[in-house]
C-alpha positions, 0 to 999 in steps of 0.5 A: 150572766148565764152559765151558757155565756160562761160555759168555758168557766165551768169545765165539767169534764176537764175540771171535775170528771177527769180529776175525780173519776173513781171518787165520782163512781163511789159517790154514785154508788152511795146514791144507788145503795141509799135509793135501794135502802130508802126507796126500794123498788122505785126508780133512782131519785133523791127523796129530800124529805129523808135527807135533811141533815147534810152538815151533821151527817157529813161531820159524823162520817168525818169523825168516823173516818178520823177515828180510822174507820174506812167503811160504814156498817153497810160497807160504803166508805165514810169519805164517799158518804161525806162527799155525797152529803157535801154535794147535797148541801152545796146543791141545796145552797145553790138552789136558794140563790 
């Protein structure tokens, strides 16, 4: 069944944006900073060739956060980076189906 037929079961605004507006902003900022770091001067894009270890990177941020570290060396929150990695992993998983 297509997503269009079930669009009420995918409440993007009510069930995601509205629940997590501040978290979404933080994850979007991670995207911006990473693009500036890995693709300086280029338009925003996800260079997947430079992003291949989502589970391991996510766990490294989880461990750092568990040790009490809120922020990574670049000033971004470990939890925001972990969330970005989780979304990247989920996106790739869904694309394989």
